[in-house]
DSSP file (Angstrom, degrees, kcal/mol; ACC not computed):
  #  RESIDUE AA STRUCTURE BP1 BP2  ACC     N-H-->O    O-->H-N    N-H-->O    O-->H-N    TCO  KAPPA ALPHA  PHI   PSI    X-CA   Y-CA   Z-CA
    1    1 A M              0   0    0      0, 0.0   121,-2.5     0, 0.0   122,-0.5   0.000 360.0 360.0 360.0 130.6   -5.4   -2.3  -13.3
    2    2 A K  E     -A  121   0A   0    119,-0.2     2,-0.4   120,-0.1   119,-0.2  -0.911 360.0-172.4-112.3 138.7   -3.7   -5.6  -12.5
    3    3 A I  E     -A  120   0A   0    117,-3.0   117,-3.7    -2,-0.4     2,-0.4  -0.965   4.9-178.6-129.6 141.6   -0.8   -5.9  -10.0
    4    4 A S  E     +A  119   0A   0     -2,-0.4     2,-0.3   115,-0.3   115,-0.2  -0.994  19.5 132.5-141.6 136.7    1.4   -8.8   -9.2
    5    5 A G  E     -A  118   0A   0    113,-2.3   113,-2.6    -2,-0.4     2,-0.2  -0.994  53.2 -79.7-170.8 170.1    4.2   -9.1   -6.7
    6    6 A K  E     -A  117   0A   0     -2,-0.3    48,-3.0   111,-0.2     2,-0.2  -0.569  52.5-121.3 -78.5 142.1    5.9  -10.8   -3.8
    7    7 A T  E     -d   54   0B   0    109,-2.7   108,-2.5   106,-0.3     2,-0.4  -0.582  19.5-165.4 -94.7 150.0    4.4  -10.2   -0.4
    8    8 A W  E     -d   55   0B   0     46,-2.0    48,-2.8    -2,-0.2     2,-0.4  -0.985  24.3-149.2-124.6 115.1    5.8   -8.8    2.8
    9    9 A K  E     +d   56   0B   0     -2,-0.4     2,-0.3    46,-0.2    48,-0.2  -0.738  20.0 173.3-100.0 134.6    3.6   -9.6    5.7
   10   10 A F        -     0   0    0     46,-3.0     4,-0.1    -2,-0.4    -2,-0.0  -0.864  24.8-117.9-128.1 164.1    3.0   -7.4    8.8
   11   11 A G        -     0   0    0     -2,-0.3    47,-2.1     1,-0.2     3,-0.5   0.200  44.9 -50.5 -88.3-155.7    0.6   -7.8   11.7
   12   12 A D  S    S+     0   0    0      1,-0.2    -1,-0.2    45,-0.2    48,-0.2  -0.375 110.0  20.1 -78.1 156.6   -2.3   -5.8   13.2
   13   13 A N        +     0   0    0     46,-3.2     2,-1.0     1,-0.2    -1,-0.2   0.816  67.0 174.7  56.5  39.3   -2.2   -2.1   14.1
   14   14 A I        -     0   0    0     -3,-0.5    48,-3.2    45,-0.3    49,-0.6  -0.674  21.5-157.8 -73.8 107.0    0.8   -1.1   12.0
   15   15 A D  B >>  -g   63   0C   0     -2,-1.0     4,-2.1    47,-0.2     3,-1.2  -0.329  29.2-102.3 -90.0 171.6    0.7    2.6   12.6
   16   16 A T  H 3> S+     0   0    0     47,-2.5     4,-2.4     1,-0.3    48,-0.1   0.753 120.6  60.2 -65.5 -23.1    2.1    5.4   10.6
   17   17 A D  H 34 S+     0   0    0     46,-0.3    -1,-0.3     2,-0.2    23,-0.1   0.751 107.2  46.1 -76.3 -22.7    5.0    5.8   13.0
   18   18 A V  H <4 S+     0   0    0     -3,-1.2    22,-0.6     2,-0.2    23,-0.4   0.860 112.0  51.0 -79.2 -40.2    6.0    2.2   12.2
   19   19 A I  H  < S-     0   0    0     -4,-2.1    19,-2.5     1,-0.3    20,-0.3   0.947 138.2  -1.0 -63.4 -48.6    5.5    2.8    8.4
   20   20 A I  S  < S-     0   0    0     -4,-2.4    -1,-0.3    17,-0.2    -2,-0.2  -0.838  86.8-129.6-143.1 103.9    7.7    5.9    8.6
   21   21 A P    >   -     0   0    0      0, 0.0     3,-2.3     0, 0.0    -3,-0.1  -0.169  18.8-119.8 -57.1 143.9    9.1    6.8   12.0
   22   22 A A  G >  S+     0   0    0      1,-0.3     3,-2.0     2,-0.2     4,-0.1   0.753 107.2  73.5 -56.3 -27.4    8.6   10.4   13.1
   23   23 A R  G 3  S+     0   0    0      1,-0.3    -1,-0.3    -6,-0.1     3,-0.2   0.645  98.0  49.1 -65.3 -11.3   12.3   11.0   13.4
   24   24 A Y  G X  S+     0   0    0     -3,-2.3     3,-0.9     1,-0.1    -1,-0.3   0.277  79.1  99.5-107.1   9.2   12.5   11.0    9.6
   25   25 A L  T <   +     0   0    0     -3,-2.0    -1,-0.1     1,-0.3    -2,-0.1   0.341  55.2  90.5 -82.2  10.5    9.6   13.5    9.1
   26   26 A N  T 3  S+     0   0    0     -3,-0.2     2,-0.3    -4,-0.1    -1,-0.3   0.346  87.1  56.3 -84.0   8.2   12.1   16.4    8.6
   27   27 A T    <   -     0   0    0     -3,-0.9    -3,-0.0     1,-0.1     0, 0.0  -0.960  54.1-166.8-134.4 154.2   12.1   15.6    4.9
   28   28 A I        +     0   0    0     -2,-0.3    -1,-0.1    44,-0.0    -3,-0.1   0.267  52.8 124.6-116.2   6.6    9.5   15.3    2.1
   29   29 A D     >  -     0   0    0      1,-0.2     4,-2.5     2,-0.1     3,-0.3  -0.556  55.3-148.8 -69.5 115.7   11.9   13.6   -0.3
   30   30 A P  H  > S+     0   0    0      0, 0.0     4,-2.7     0, 0.0    -1,-0.2   0.859  94.7  52.8 -57.2 -38.0   10.2   10.3   -1.3
   31   31 A K  H  > S+     0   0    0      2,-0.2     4,-1.6     1,-0.2    -2,-0.1   0.902 110.5  47.3 -65.8 -39.8   13.5    8.5   -1.8
   32   32 A E  H  4 S+     0   0    0     -3,-0.3     4,-0.4     2,-0.2    -1,-0.2   0.923 113.2  48.3 -66.5 -43.4   14.7    9.4    1.7
   33   33 A L  H >< S+     0   0    0     -4,-2.5     3,-1.6     1,-0.2     4,-0.3   0.920 109.2  54.3 -60.9 -43.0   11.4    8.4    3.2
   34   34 A A  H >< S+     0   0    0     -4,-2.7     3,-1.2     1,-0.3    -1,-0.2   0.845  97.9  63.8 -59.6 -35.0   11.5    5.1    1.3
   35   35 A S  T 3< S+     0   0    0     -4,-1.6    -1,-0.3     1,-0.3    -2,-0.2   0.647 111.7  36.8 -67.9 -12.7   14.9    4.4    2.8
   36   36 A H  T X  S+     0   0    0     -3,-1.6     3,-1.8    -4,-0.4     4,-0.3   0.297  83.9 138.1-117.6   6.4   13.4    4.2    6.2
   37   37 A C  T <  S-     0   0    0     -3,-1.2     9,-0.5    -4,-0.3   -17,-0.2  -0.337  82.9 -11.5 -60.6 128.0   10.1    2.6    5.3
   38   38 A M  T >> S+     0   0    0    -19,-2.5     4,-3.0   -20,-0.4     3,-1.1   0.583  89.0 140.1  62.5  15.3    9.0    0.0    7.9
   39   39 A E  T <4  +     0   0    0     -3,-1.8    -2,-0.1   -20,-0.3    -1,-0.1   0.795  66.9  54.1 -64.6 -27.5   12.4    0.0    9.6
   40   40 A D  T 34 S+     0   0    0    -22,-0.6    -1,-0.3    -4,-0.3   -21,-0.1   0.741 117.1  37.8 -77.2 -19.9   11.0   -0.3   13.1
   41   41 A A  T <4 S+     0   0    0     -3,-1.1    -2,-0.2   -23,-0.4    -1,-0.2   0.795 141.0   5.3 -93.0 -36.2    9.0   -3.4   12.1
   42   42 A D    ><  -     0   0    0     -4,-3.0     3,-2.3     1,-0.1     4,-0.4  -0.754  62.9-162.8-151.8  95.6   11.7   -4.9    9.8
   43   43 A P  T 3  S+     0   0    0      0, 0.0     4,-0.2     0, 0.0     3,-0.2   0.724  93.1  51.0 -56.6 -22.8   15.0   -3.1    9.6
   44   44 A A  T 3> S+     0   0    0      1,-0.1     4,-1.4     2,-0.1     3,-0.4   0.534  84.2  94.0 -90.3  -6.8   15.9   -5.0    6.4
   45   45 A F  H X> S+     0   0    0     -3,-2.3     4,-2.7     1,-0.2     3,-1.0   0.924  82.3  48.4 -54.6 -55.1   12.7   -4.1    4.6
   46   46 A A  H 34 S+     0   0    0     -9,-0.5    -1,-0.2    -4,-0.4    -2,-0.1   0.820 115.1  46.1 -60.2 -32.0   13.8   -1.0    2.8
   47   47 A N  H 34 S+     0   0    0     -3,-0.4    -1,-0.3    -4,-0.2    -2,-0.2   0.699 122.2  35.0 -81.9 -19.0   17.0   -2.7    1.5
   48   48 A N  H << S+     0   0    0     -4,-1.4    -2,-0.2    -3,-1.0    -3,-0.2   0.616  84.4 108.7-112.6 -16.3   15.2   -5.8    0.4
   49   49 A V     <  -     0   0    0     -4,-2.7     2,-0.3    -5,-0.2    30,-0.0  -0.399  59.4-142.7 -65.0 139.0   11.8   -4.8   -0.9
   50   50 A G    >   -     0   0    0    -44,-0.1     3,-2.3     1,-0.1     2,-0.1  -0.700  26.6 -86.2-103.9 156.2   11.6   -5.1   -4.7
   51   51 A Q  T 3  S+     0   0    0     -2,-0.3    28,-0.2     1,-0.3    27,-0.1  -0.395 117.5  17.8 -57.0 126.4    9.9   -2.9   -7.2
   52   52 A G  T 3  S+     0   0    0     26,-3.4    -1,-0.3     1,-0.3    27,-0.2   0.351  89.7 143.9  91.4  -5.6    6.3   -4.1   -7.5
   53   53 A D    <   -     0   0    0     -3,-2.3    27,-2.8    25,-0.3    28,-0.7  -0.172  42.8-131.4 -62.9 163.6    6.2   -6.0   -4.2
   54   54 A I  E     -de   7  81B   0    -48,-3.0   -46,-2.0    25,-0.2     2,-0.4  -0.966   4.6-141.8-123.8 131.0    3.0   -6.0   -2.1
   55   55 A I  E     -de   8  82B   0     26,-1.9    28,-2.7    -2,-0.4     2,-0.5  -0.774  14.3-160.8 -87.9 136.3    2.7   -5.3    1.6
   56   56 A V  E     -de   9  83B   0    -48,-2.8   -46,-3.0    -2,-0.4     2,-0.3  -0.984  15.4-179.8-116.5 125.4    0.1   -7.5    3.4
   57   57 A G  E     - e   0  84B   0     26,-2.7    28,-0.8    -2,-0.5   -46,-0.2  -0.775  20.3-130.7-121.8 166.6   -1.2   -6.1    6.7
   58   58 A G    >   -     0   0    0    -47,-2.1    28,-1.1    -2,-0.3    27,-0.9   0.287  60.8 -28.4 -88.9-141.1   -3.6   -7.2    9.4
   59   59 A A  T 3  S+     0   0    0     26,-0.2   -46,-3.2     1,-0.2   -45,-0.3  -0.507 122.8  12.1 -78.8 144.3   -6.3   -5.2   11.0
   60   60 A N  T >  S-     0   0    0     26,-0.3     3,-1.3     1,-0.2    27,-0.3   0.809  78.0-175.3  65.2  35.4   -6.2   -1.4   11.3
   61   61 A F  B <   +h   87   0D   0     25,-2.1    27,-2.5    -3,-0.6    -1,-0.2  -0.416  67.6  22.1 -63.1 132.5   -3.2   -0.9    9.0
   62   62 A G  T 3  S+     0   0    0    -48,-3.2    -1,-0.2    25,-0.2    29,-0.2   0.652  84.7 153.8  85.5  16.8   -2.1    2.7    8.9
   63   63 A C  B <   +g   15   0C   0     -3,-1.3   -47,-2.5   -49,-0.6     2,-0.4  -0.183  36.8  52.6 -68.1 171.2   -3.6    3.7   12.2
   64   64 A G  S    S+     0   0    0    -49,-0.2    26,-0.1   -48,-0.1    27,-0.1  -0.820  97.2  11.8 105.8-142.9   -2.1    6.6   14.1
   65   65 A S        -     0   0    0     -2,-0.4   -49,-0.2     1,-0.1    26,-0.0  -0.172  69.8-117.2 -73.2 167.9   -1.5   10.1   12.8
   66   66 A S        +     0   0    0      4,-0.0    -1,-0.1    24,-0.0    -2,-0.0   0.170  56.8 151.4 -91.4  18.8   -2.8   11.4    9.6
   67   67 A R    >   -     0   0    0      1,-0.2     3,-0.8     2,-0.1    27,-0.0  -0.244  41.2-153.2 -60.3 131.6    0.6   11.9    8.0
   68   68 A E  T 3> S+     0   0    0      1,-0.2     4,-1.6     2,-0.2    -1,-0.2   0.636  86.0  83.4 -74.3 -14.9    0.7   11.6    4.2
   69   69 A H  H 3> S+     0   0    0      1,-0.2     4,-2.9     2,-0.2    -1,-0.2   0.806  79.7  66.4 -58.1 -30.1    4.4   10.6    4.5
   70   70 A A  H <> S+     0   0    0     -3,-0.8     4,-2.1     1,-0.2    -1,-0.2   0.966 106.1  35.8 -63.7 -56.5    3.3    7.0    5.2
   71   71 A P  H  > S+     0   0    0      0, 0.0     4,-2.5     0, 0.0     5,-0.2   0.841 116.7  56.4 -67.0 -28.4    1.8    6.1    1.8
   72   72 A I  H  X S+     0   0    0     -4,-1.6     4,-2.8     2,-0.2    -2,-0.2   0.940 108.2  47.2 -63.5 -45.5    4.5    8.2    0.1
   73   73 A A  H  X S+     0   0    0     -4,-2.9     4,-1.4     2,-0.2    -1,-0.2   0.912 113.5  47.9 -62.7 -43.0    7.2    6.1    1.8
   74   74 A I  H  <>S+     0   0    0     -4,-2.1     5,-1.6    -5,-0.2     4,-0.3   0.940 115.3  44.0 -63.4 -47.6    5.5    2.9    0.9
   75   75 A K  H ><5S+     0   0    0     -4,-2.5     3,-1.6     1,-0.2    -2,-0.2   0.919 113.0  51.1 -64.7 -44.2    5.0    3.9   -2.7
   76   76 A A  H 3<5S+     0   0    0     -4,-2.8    -1,-0.2     1,-0.3    -2,-0.2   0.759 100.3  64.4 -66.8 -23.8    8.5    5.3   -3.1
   77   77 A A  T 3<5S-     0   0    0     -4,-1.4    -1,-0.3    -5,-0.2    -2,-0.2   0.597 124.4-103.0 -72.9 -10.1    9.9    2.1   -1.7
   78   78 A G  T < 5 +     0   0    0     -3,-1.6   -26,-3.4    -4,-0.3   -25,-0.3   0.413  69.9 150.7 104.3  -1.1    8.6    0.3   -4.8
   79   79 A V      < -     0   0    0     -5,-1.6    -1,-0.3   -28,-0.2   -25,-0.2  -0.476  29.3-164.7 -68.3 130.8    5.5   -1.3   -3.2
   80   80 A S        -     0   0    0    -27,-2.8     2,-0.3     1,-0.3   -26,-0.2   0.668  65.2  -3.8 -91.9 -18.1    2.8   -1.6   -5.8
   81   81 A C  E     -e   54   0B   0    -28,-0.7   -26,-1.9    19,-0.1     2,-0.4  -0.974  54.6-138.3-168.4 152.9   -0.2   -2.3   -3.5
   82   82 A V  E     -ef  55 102B   0     19,-1.7    21,-2.5    -2,-0.3     2,-0.5  -0.995  16.7-169.7-121.3 128.8   -1.1   -2.9    0.1
   83   83 A V  E     +ef  56 103B   0    -28,-2.7   -26,-2.7    -2,-0.4     2,-0.3  -0.974  19.2 159.7-115.4 129.1   -3.7   -5.6    1.0
   84   84 A A  E     -ef  57 104B   0     19,-2.3    21,-2.5    -2,-0.5   -26,-0.2  -0.939  55.2-109.8-143.4 165.5   -4.9   -5.6    4.6
   85   85 A E  S    S-     0   0    0    -27,-0.9     2,-0.3   -28,-0.8   -26,-0.2   0.962 101.2 -30.2 -58.6 -50.6   -7.8   -6.9    6.7
   86   86 A Y        -     0   0    0    -28,-1.1   -25,-2.1    19,-0.1    -1,-0.3  -0.958  64.7-128.7-162.4 160.4   -8.9   -3.3    6.9
   87   87 A F  B     -h   61   0D   0     -2,-0.3   -25,-0.2   -27,-0.3     2,-0.2  -0.786  29.6-102.4-111.9 150.2   -7.3    0.2    7.0
   88   88 A A     >  -     0   0    0    -27,-2.5     4,-2.4    -2,-0.3     3,-0.3  -0.518  42.2-119.8 -61.8 139.7   -7.5    3.1    9.3
   89   89 A R  H  > S+     0   0    0      1,-0.2     4,-2.2     2,-0.2     5,-0.2   0.866 109.5  50.1 -58.7 -42.4   -9.8    5.6    7.5
   90   90 A I  H  > S+     0   0    0      1,-0.2     4,-2.6     2,-0.2    -1,-0.2   0.889 112.2  48.1 -67.7 -36.7   -7.3    8.4    7.2
   91   91 A F  H  > S+     0   0    0     -3,-0.3     4,-2.6   -29,-0.2    -1,-0.2   0.897 108.7  55.6 -66.1 -39.8   -4.6    6.1    5.8
   92   92 A Y  H  X S+     0   0    0     -4,-2.4     4,-1.6     2,-0.2    -2,-0.2   0.942 113.1  40.4 -56.0 -50.2   -7.2    4.7    3.3
   93   93 A R  H  X S+     0   0    0     -4,-2.2     4,-2.4     1,-0.2    -2,-0.2   0.928 114.3  51.7 -67.9 -45.4   -7.9    8.2    2.0
   94   94 A N  H  X S+     0   0    0     -4,-2.6     4,-1.8     1,-0.2    -1,-0.2   0.866 105.2  58.1 -60.2 -36.5   -4.3    9.4    2.0
   95   95 A S  H  X>S+     0   0    0     -4,-2.6     5,-3.2     1,-0.2     4,-0.5   0.947 109.8  41.5 -60.9 -49.5   -3.2    6.3    0.1
   96   96 A F  H ><5S+     0   0    0     -4,-1.6     3,-1.0     1,-0.2    -1,-0.2   0.896 112.0  55.9 -65.3 -38.1   -5.6    7.0   -2.8
   97   97 A N  H 3<5S+     0   0    0     -4,-2.4    57,-2.6     1,-0.3    58,-0.6   0.818 112.2  43.2 -63.0 -28.7   -4.7   10.7   -2.6
   98   98 A M  H 3<5S-     0   0    0     -4,-1.8    -1,-0.3    55,-0.2    -2,-0.2   0.455 120.4-109.1 -94.5  -2.4   -1.0    9.8   -3.0
   99   99 A G  T <<5 +     0   0    0     -3,-1.0    -3,-0.2    -4,-0.5    54,-0.1   0.719  69.8 142.3  83.8  22.4   -1.7    7.2   -5.8
  100  100 A L      < -     0   0    0     -5,-3.2    -1,-0.2    -6,-0.2     2,-0.2  -0.870  47.6-133.5 -98.7 115.4   -1.0    4.1   -3.7
  101  101 A P        +     0   0    0      0, 0.0   -19,-1.7     0, 0.0     2,-0.3  -0.456  29.6 177.9 -68.2 135.9   -3.4    1.2   -4.5
  102  102 A I  E     -f   82   0B   0    -21,-0.2     2,-0.4    -2,-0.2   -19,-0.2  -0.980  11.4-165.6-137.5 150.6   -4.9   -0.5   -1.4
  103  103 A M  E     -f   83   0B   0    -21,-2.5   -19,-2.3    -2,-0.3     2,-0.6  -1.000  13.8-143.4-138.2 135.1   -7.4   -3.4   -1.0
  104  104 A E  E     +f   84   0B   0     -2,-0.4    35,-0.6   -21,-0.2   -19,-0.2  -0.884  38.4 143.9 -97.5 119.7   -9.3   -4.6    2.0
  105  105 A C     >  -     0   0    0    -21,-2.5     4,-2.5    -2,-0.6     5,-0.2  -0.657  28.1-167.2-155.9  93.4   -9.7   -8.4    2.0
  106  106 A P  H  > S+     0   0    0      0, 0.0     4,-2.5     0, 0.0     5,-0.2   0.870  87.8  47.0 -53.9 -45.1   -9.5  -10.1    5.5
  107  107 A D  H  > S+     0   0    0      2,-0.2     4,-2.3     1,-0.2     5,-0.2   0.932 113.4  47.3 -66.6 -45.1   -9.2  -13.6    4.2
  108  108 A A  H  > S+     0   0    0      1,-0.2     4,-1.3     2,-0.2    -1,-0.2   0.907 114.8  47.9 -62.0 -40.7   -6.4  -12.8    1.7
  109  109 A A  H  < S+     0   0    0     -4,-2.5    -2,-0.2     1,-0.2    -1,-0.2   0.920 113.7  45.6 -66.9 -44.0   -4.5  -10.8    4.3
  110  110 A R  H  < S+     0   0    0     -4,-2.5    -2,-0.2    -5,-0.2    -1,-0.2   0.873 116.9  44.2 -67.3 -36.6   -4.8  -13.5    7.0
  111  111 A E  H  < S+     0   0    0     -4,-2.3    -1,-0.2    -5,-0.2    -2,-0.2   0.623  92.7  94.6 -89.8 -13.6   -3.8  -16.4    4.7
  112  112 A A     <  -     0   0    0     -4,-1.3     2,-0.3    -5,-0.2     6,-0.0  -0.476  56.1-161.0 -77.6 150.1   -0.9  -14.8    2.9
  113  113 A D    >   -     0   0    0     -2,-0.1     3,-2.3  -104,-0.0  -106,-0.3  -0.905  35.4 -82.1-124.7 156.3    2.7  -15.3    4.1
  114  114 A T  T 3  S+     0   0    0     -2,-0.3  -106,-0.2     1,-0.3     3,-0.1  -0.344 118.6  27.8 -54.6 132.4    5.8  -13.3    3.4
  115  115 A G  T 3  S+     0   0    0   -108,-2.5    -1,-0.3     1,-0.4  -107,-0.1   0.168  88.3 127.1  98.1 -18.1    7.2  -14.5    0.1
  116  116 A D    <   -     0   0    0     -3,-2.3  -109,-2.7  -110,-0.1     2,-0.6  -0.325  60.3-123.8 -64.5 155.2    3.9  -15.5   -1.4
  117  117 A T  E     -A    6   0A   0   -111,-0.2    13,-2.1    -3,-0.1    14,-1.0  -0.922  28.6-168.0-103.0 124.5    3.0  -14.0   -4.8
  118  118 A L  E     -AB   5 129A   0   -113,-2.6  -113,-2.3    -2,-0.6     2,-0.4  -0.875  11.4-158.4-110.2 144.2   -0.2  -12.2   -5.0
  119  119 A S  E     -AB   4 128A   0      9,-2.5     9,-2.9    -2,-0.4     2,-0.4  -0.991  14.3-168.9-117.5 131.1   -2.1  -11.0   -8.1
  120  120 A V  E     -AB   3 127A   0   -117,-3.7  -117,-3.0    -2,-0.4     2,-0.7  -0.979  13.7-163.0-126.1 128.2   -4.6   -8.2   -7.5
  121  121 A D  E  >> -AB   2 126A   0      5,-2.5     4,-2.7    -2,-0.4     5,-0.5  -0.916   3.9-169.6-109.3 104.6   -7.1   -6.9  -10.0
  122  122 A L  T  45S+     0   0    0   -121,-2.5    19,-3.1    -2,-0.7    -1,-0.2   0.847  83.2  55.4 -62.9 -35.4   -8.3   -3.5   -8.8
  123  123 A A  T  45S+     0   0    0   -122,-0.5    -1,-0.2    17,-0.2    17,-0.1   0.823 122.8  24.2 -70.4 -32.4  -11.2   -3.3  -11.3
  124  124 A T  T  45S-     0   0    0     -3,-0.4    16,-0.3     2,-0.1    -2,-0.2   0.638  97.6-126.5-107.1 -18.4  -12.8   -6.6  -10.2
  125  125 A G  T  <5 +     0   0    0     -4,-2.7    13,-3.2     1,-0.3     2,-0.4   0.533  57.4 147.9  81.6   7.1  -11.5   -6.9   -6.6
  126  126 A V  E   < -BC 121 137A   0     -5,-0.5    -5,-2.5    11,-0.2     2,-0.4  -0.632  26.1-172.1 -80.0 129.2  -10.1  -10.4   -7.3
  127  127 A I  E     -BC 120 136A   0      9,-2.4     9,-3.1    -2,-0.4     2,-0.5  -0.988   2.0-166.9-120.1 127.7   -7.0  -11.3   -5.4
  128  128 A V  E     -BC 119 135A   0     -9,-2.9    -9,-2.5    -2,-0.4     2,-1.1  -0.970  17.0-149.4-118.9 125.1   -5.2  -14.5   -6.2
  129  129 A N  E  >> -BC 118 134A   0      5,-3.0     4,-1.6    -2,-0.5     5,-1.4  -0.805  16.9-171.4 -87.1  99.2   -2.5  -16.0   -4.0
  130  130 A E  T  45S+     0   0    0    -13,-2.1    -1,-0.2    -2,-1.1   -12,-0.1   0.837  80.4  55.7 -63.2 -34.2   -0.5  -17.7   -6.8
  131  131 A T  T  45S+     0   0    0    -14,-1.0    -1,-0.2     1,-0.2   -13,-0.1   0.899 119.2  29.8 -66.5 -41.6    1.7  -19.5   -4.3
  132  132 A K  T  45S-     0   0    0    -15,-0.2    -2,-0.2    -3,-0.2    -1,-0.2   0.501 102.8-124.8 -98.9  -6.1   -1.2  -21.2   -2.5
  133  133 A G  T  <5 +     0   0    0     -4,-1.6     2,-0.4     1,-0.2    -3,-0.2   0.847  63.1 137.5  66.7  33.9   -3.6  -21.4   -5.4
  134  134 A K  E   < -C  129   0A   0     -5,-1.4    -5,-3.0   -26,-0.0     2,-0.4  -0.904  40.0-153.4-118.0 143.6   -6.4  -19.5   -3.6
  135  135 A T  E     -C  128   0A   0     -2,-0.4     2,-0.3    -7,-0.2    -7,-0.2  -0.921  11.4-172.3-116.7 140.6   -8.7  -16.8   -4.9
  136  136 A Y  E     -C  127   0A   0     -9,-3.1    -9,-2.4    -2,-0.4     2,-0.6  -0.915  17.6-135.6-129.7 153.7  -10.4  -14.1   -2.8
  137  137 A Q  E     +C  126   0A   0     -2,-0.3   -11,-0.2   -11,-0.2     2,-0.2  -0.942  27.2 169.1-116.1 115.2  -13.0  -11.5   -3.6
  138  138 A A        -     0   0    0    -13,-3.2     2,-0.2    -2,-0.6   -33,-0.1  -0.587  47.7 -78.7-105.3 174.3  -12.5   -8.0   -2.3
  139  139 A G        -     0   0    0    -35,-0.6   -35,-0.2    -2,-0.2   -14,-0.2  -0.548  52.2-110.3 -72.2 141.1  -14.5   -4.9   -3.2
  140  140 A A        -     0   0    0    -16,-0.3   -17,-0.2    -2,-0.2   -18,-0.1  -0.404  30.9-109.4 -67.9 147.8  -13.5   -3.4   -6.6
  141  141 A V        -     0   0    0    -19,-3.1     5,-0.1   -20,-0.1    -1,-0.1  -0.699  42.6-110.7 -76.3 124.6  -11.8   -0.1   -6.5
  142  142 A P     >  -     0   0    0      0, 0.0     4,-2.0     0, 0.0     3,-0.5  -0.197  25.7-111.0 -57.6 149.4  -14.2    2.5   -7.9
  143  143 A P  H  > S+     0   0    0      0, 0.0     4,-2.0     0, 0.0     5,-0.1   0.849 116.5  52.9 -52.2 -41.4  -13.4    3.9  -11.3
  144  144 A F  H  > S+     0   0    0      1,-0.2     4,-1.9     2,-0.2     5,-0.1   0.909 108.7  49.9 -63.5 -40.0  -12.6    7.4   -9.9
  145  145 A M  H  > S+     0   0    0     -3,-0.5     4,-2.1     1,-0.2    -1,-0.2   0.871 108.6  53.1 -66.2 -35.5  -10.2    6.0   -7.4
  146  146 A Q  H  X S+     0   0    0     -4,-2.0     4,-3.0     1,-0.2    -1,-0.2   0.873 105.7  54.4 -64.9 -36.0   -8.5    4.0  -10.2
  147  147 A E  H  X S+     0   0    0     -4,-2.0     4,-2.1    -5,-0.2     6,-0.2   0.901 106.7  51.1 -62.6 -40.3   -8.2    7.3  -12.1
  148  148 A L  H  X>S+     0   0    0     -4,-1.9     5,-2.7     2,-0.2     4,-1.0   0.932 112.6  46.0 -60.8 -45.5   -6.4    8.8   -9.1
  149  149 A I  H ><5S+     0   0    0     -4,-2.1     3,-0.8     1,-0.2    -2,-0.2   0.940 112.0  50.4 -63.1 -47.4   -4.0    5.9   -9.0
  150  150 A D  H 3<5S+     0   0    0     -4,-3.0    -1,-0.2     1,-0.3    -2,-0.2   0.852 110.9  49.7 -59.4 -35.5   -3.4    6.0  -12.7
  151  151 A A  H 3<5S-     0   0    0     -4,-2.1    -1,-0.3    -5,-0.2    -2,-0.2   0.680 120.4-108.1 -78.0 -17.4   -2.6    9.7  -12.5
  152  152 A G  T <<5S-     0   0    0     -4,-1.0    -3,-0.2    -3,-0.8     2,-0.2   0.536  76.7 -37.9 100.7   7.8   -0.2    9.2   -9.6
  153  153 A G  S  ><S-     0   0    0     -5,-2.7     4,-2.4    -6,-0.2   -55,-0.2  -0.629  81.2 -61.0 127.7 174.7   -2.4   10.8   -7.0
  154  154 A L  H  > S+     0   0    0    -57,-2.6     4,-2.6     1,-0.2     5,-0.2   0.881 126.7  50.7 -62.9 -42.7   -4.9   13.5   -6.4
  155  155 A M  H  > S+     0   0    0    -58,-0.6     4,-2.5     2,-0.2     5,-0.2   0.944 113.6  44.8 -63.3 -46.8   -2.5   16.4   -7.2
  156  156 A A  H  > S+     0   0    0      1,-0.2     4,-2.5     2,-0.2    -1,-0.2   0.897 113.6  51.3 -64.1 -38.8   -1.4   14.9  -10.5
  157  157 A Y  H  X S+     0   0    0     -4,-2.4     4,-2.4     2,-0.2    -1,-0.2   0.915 110.8  48.3 -62.3 -43.4   -5.0   14.1  -11.3
  158  158 A T  H  X S+     0   0    0     -4,-2.6     4,-1.9     2,-0.2    -2,-0.2   0.917 112.7  47.3 -65.2 -44.7   -6.1   17.7  -10.6
  159  159 A V  H  X S+     0   0    0     -4,-2.5     4,-1.4     2,-0.2    -2,-0.2   0.933 112.8  49.8 -61.8 -46.2   -3.2   19.2  -12.7
  160  160 A K  H  X S+     0   0    0     -4,-2.5     4,-0.6     1,-0.2    -2,-0.2   0.913 116.3  40.9 -58.7 -45.0   -4.0   16.9  -15.6
  161  161 A N  H  < S+     0   0    0     -4,-2.4    -1,-0.2     1,-0.2    -2,-0.2   0.696 107.4  60.8 -82.9 -18.9   -7.7   17.6  -15.6
  162  162 A A  H  < S+     0   0    0     -4,-1.9    -1,-0.2     1,-0.2    -2,-0.2   0.822 105.4  49.8 -72.4 -31.0   -7.3   21.4  -15.0
  163  163 A A  H  <        0   0    0     -4,-1.4    -1,-0.2     1,-0.2    -2,-0.2   0.725 360.0 360.0 -76.9 -22.5   -5.4   21.6  -18.2
  164  164 A G     <        0   0    0     -4,-0.6    -1,-0.2    -5,-0.1    -2,-0.2   0.447 360.0 360.0 -89.9 360.0   -8.0   19.7  -20.2
């Protein structure tokens, strides 16, 4: 799977309460969660993020609580992928379970700026910053994890494969 989009850059230690503040956890509606995505870090983000855009984060992206609401909010906001130096482990797992593609690539994350265009190939791990003309190598997303993403997450994957 290949993804391309405009970047929105955030720093280190973006926790799940920044991604979707706890005051909005009284809903599970993805559209409602998306409308508040990243608002404590960038109040204009939810209104300006475009379908297919990519979030770039620093170290420890998704730290904090284990809420699944965080990757749901990001995905529902239209973000096609998150690239970071590295992810908190629970966020890493929750992202794939919710069908949100993520890639760990410290150099690509550090060198990208808001507004750059990134192309990400999940199968090969190649990330290209089209704006800067630089190519980076991340680890490829394993085939099973790609199947989870393609299905829309673990629940959809399970339903699809239980019927077959």
